Structure formats: structure tokens, C-alpha cells
C-alpha positions, 0 to 999 in steps of 0.5 A: 179203722172199724172194729171187726164184727164179732162172730156168733160164737164170740157173743156168749158172754155178752148177754144172758146166762152161761152154764158156768155162771149157773154152776157157780151160783149152785156151788155158792148156794151149796156152801151157803156162800152169801158173799160169793152169791152176791158177787154173782147176782149183783151185776145181772140184768133183771131178765138174766136174774129171772133166768137164774131163778128158773135154772136152779133146782127147788132147794137152790131156788128157795135159798136164792129167794130167801137171800134176796128177801126184800131186795128183789128188783121188781123187774125180775118178776116181769121176766119170770115164767108165769108158774114160777112167778105165781109161786113167788107171789104166794110167798111174798104176801100182799105187803111185799108185793105192793112194794114191788108193784109200786116200783114197776111201770103201770103196764108191768104192774097190771100184768102181776095184779091181773094174775091174782085171784079176787081176794089177793088182788083186793088185798094188794090194791088196798095197799097201793096209793089211791091214785095208782089203785084207781088206774089199776081198777080202771084198767082191769075193767077192760077185756083181758088181752086187750089194748087197755090191759097192755098199754102204759098209763104214763105218757108224755103229752102237750097241748096243741097250742104250745111251741117248741120252747114251752114243750122243752121247758115242760120236759125239763120241769115236770116230774110226772113224765115217764122215765123213758118215752119215744115221742110226745103226743099233741092233744087238742082241748078234748084230749084227743091225740092229734099227732106225735112229735119225736124228741129228735125232731123237737130238739132240732127246731127253734123255740118259737115253732108251734108243735103242730107244725112239726108233729106227725099227724098220721098216727093211728089211735088204738081203741082200748078194747082192741084185742092184743093180736090186732095191736100186734098186727098194726105194729107189724103192718105199719112199722110202729114204734109206739101208738096212742090208746084211746077210750070210747070217747076218743080221749088219750088214756095210754100208750103202747110201745114196741117192747110190749108188742114184742112180748105179745107176738112172742106169747101169741106165737108160743100159744099157737105152737103149743096148741098145734102140739096139743099142749094148752099152756107152757107147763115147763115149770108146772108141777108133775100133777098139773102137767099130767092133768093138762096134757091128759085131756088132749091125749084123751081126745087123741085116743078117741080119734085113734079108735075111729081110725082103728074102727075103719081097719076093723071093717077090713079085718078078714081081708087083712088076714088073707093078705098080710102085705096090707097090714104092712103097707097101710101105715105108709099111706096114713103117715104120708097123708098126715105129713102132707096135711100138717105142712099145709095146716102149719102154713094155713094157721100162720097165714090166718094169724098174719091175715094173709089168708082171707075169704078173698083168696081162699079159693085160689089157695085151695086150688093151689094146695089141691094141685100140690097134693096131687103132684106130690101124690103122683110122685110118691105113688110111683115111688111107693108103688115100685117099693111095694111091687119089689117087696111083695112081687105083686103089681096089684098091690103096687097099684092099690097103694099108689092110687090110695097115696094120690087120693089121701095126699090130695085130701090131706092138702085140702083138709090142712087148709079147710079145717083151720079156715072152718074153725076160724069162720066158727070163731074158734082159734084155728090152732086149737083142735086142727091137728087132731081133726086133721090126723083123724081125716088123713088116717080114716081116709088113708085106711079106707082108700087103701083097704077099700081099693084092695078089696076091689082089686085083689078080691 
């Protein structure tokens, strides 16, 4: 009889950290119980140990770092937040870091190396074996965030002339193969990838069968200069598990696996979310001064747009003084427009990232958004118009805010689509700056429509 599937509340102890474990580590560090700390840390996966390092406060973290000393599992560094990792790298020094790097796969090692500045990077490269140094220097020659930086240099490949028996013998004898791989690439005399043979397929065939007869030739080699966002799109679009990476001549130089792409997808989505919120990078573990500096520049831009909206209100100062209801109601128009625009903006930025919004369908979607904005505008115009009429006993004020609501909701929906489209066409990340521009548009249009209509109808 099959075992029942565990419910979500039963999975708490199966992976990740628990609050009890963090508290226990804190208590062990507080009394300097090295044996107790070792018992807690030893069973942890590298990712969980990285989470523990980040969960501890400054002094506790320093003790844990001192306790681990040279016994750091190199994989821990791969899972650390960038700010925490940078602090640890500074404390380790080039010699200890070189030992860490040699214990990692090439793609993970490169991730650490490329974050160092020029002098520290060279000091580290001088301490790694010559063969590894040549690989890293070649990889650093590729553009940042490209497939060449993302790929793993260790891969399994066999000549097209081999059969199953020769391939199996090679797998059993060659010590240069990566520790884990999904398939074997079949390459021609020019070292171009011709296809891939999965290990499960290989083990089911007779030894005399040529590998070219059982390989999957429908592979999609990725140029090393391809941006990692494009790589992630290819993996999602074609449900890839791994893909070969080729240089400008088409030679196989590396492989990208799905675990690397999961990290890319996570990074890109995180980046878009942060940019939409006006945050340049994940600053959770940054120092107060650095976090203040990073966020302050964006707040300054918001201040400038807020002054623009206030200037519009200033044009109607005399009218607002005569009819206090205008001051009470005008935030409603701007707020509703901002929310409607943000809905469209969020969908548009996501659609651009997923390549679902293109020049071929932009006009159709623009029409749809205008229709949605108009319908919602009319619905909420009736609601807010009734509220204004009951509140201030003025039919004219109800008509003014209702008409302004319809106009601003339509403009907001159109702006939520046109702003990211325009930024994308200009070569600017649509997530960067879209929210600030949208807020300015909805505030300015909302205030101007509401107050302008009030002048026309009430005065």
C-alpha cells in the first residue's frame, strides 16, 4: 500500500532551517559550546549552512566563521547572499579563497572570481593551477551575464565514430569527466556538437551500436555571447535540461544545465521586482549607510515627480480654496489611476520578459487595455460619483469626479502598456523607471482632469 503524501505542515523539518535550529546555534555560540555547534552544523546542507550564516547577528556570525575557519565547504559560498559573501571573501584572503575555488565546479568558481576587483582577482588567479587559470581567464573574456560566464567548462563528450561499448569503457576509465552529468555530447572532427546521448539510452543498447544512431540530433547549441536572459528563455521554451555552449567557430566549449538556469530565472525576476519597487539591488544584508545611499537616489527621482504633480495642483489653488470638496476628492482620482496603471504595467513588464508582448500584438493588446480601462472607469465613476453626491450634496461634483475617473483610468491603462514598450524599444530595461513615469502620468493627468473639469463646470 502506498504511503500517504505528507501535507505541507509536515515538511517543515525535511529541508531548510527551522527557528529552533537557529536559536540552538545562537545559544551554543553564546556559551562558546564548540562541540554543540559542531553537532548542529555538521549535518547541514551547504545551502542551509549559508542560510544559518545569514540568519545570525554580526557577533554570532563572526564566531561561526572563526569556528569553521579553513573547514568551509566551498559550496556554502555559492548559496550566500552577495553582500555577506563579499565580507567573507575579504576576511579569507587570496590563499584561502584559492583553496575554495579549486573545490568548486568551474561555473561556481567563476561566479566568485568575477566579483573580485582587479588586484584581488589577479592575486587569486596567481594561486590556482595553470590549467584552471587559463579557463577562468578565457571565461572572463566573455560579456558579463552571458552564456560564456554561466556555462560549466567540465562536460562529457565522445567522438561521432564511437559505439556504445567504447563510450561505456571511456566513462569507466576517464578521470577528467565531471562528477555528474545528464548526457554525453557527440562531436564531429571539428569539435562541433552533433547531438546528445542520454545515459539511460546508452545503458539500454548493445555495445556494437554506433552512438550516432542513438543520439538526439535536435540539440540547440547556444553561442557563448548569448545573454543569460535569452538562455533562460530557451530552456523554458523548449523544456531543456542542458544545452551545449559553442564559441564563435561553433566548437563545443561548455554546457549549461537547468540548475544554473533556475538561478538565472530567480535573479532576473528578483531584479525586475526590485526595479519596479525603486530598489536597485537586494540590500537586505548591506550596511545601513550603503542601503540609504542606494535607496536615496530613487527617492530623489520620486521627489522630482511629486513636485511636478504638486505644481499642477498649484495652478488651481484659488478654486480649491473656494470649494474644499476638491481637495478632499482629488486624491481618489490619482490613486485609482495609479492602481489601474500599475496593474497593466506589471502584466506588461512580465509579458516583455517572457517575450509574449511583441510589436506584432502590441496594437491589439493596447486596444484591449483601453477597453478595460474605459469599462472600469465607468463602473467606478458611477460609484465614486454617488459617494461624492451623497457626501457633498452636489450633483456637479459627482459628475466632475466621475468624468475625471473615466479619463484617468483610460490614460493609466494605456500608459501602463506604452511606457514599458517605449523603454524596451529604447533599449532600457522596462522594469527600470516605469513605475516612476507611470506615477507621474497618472497624478498629473488625474489632478489636471479633475480640477480642470471642476473649473469648467463649477465656476
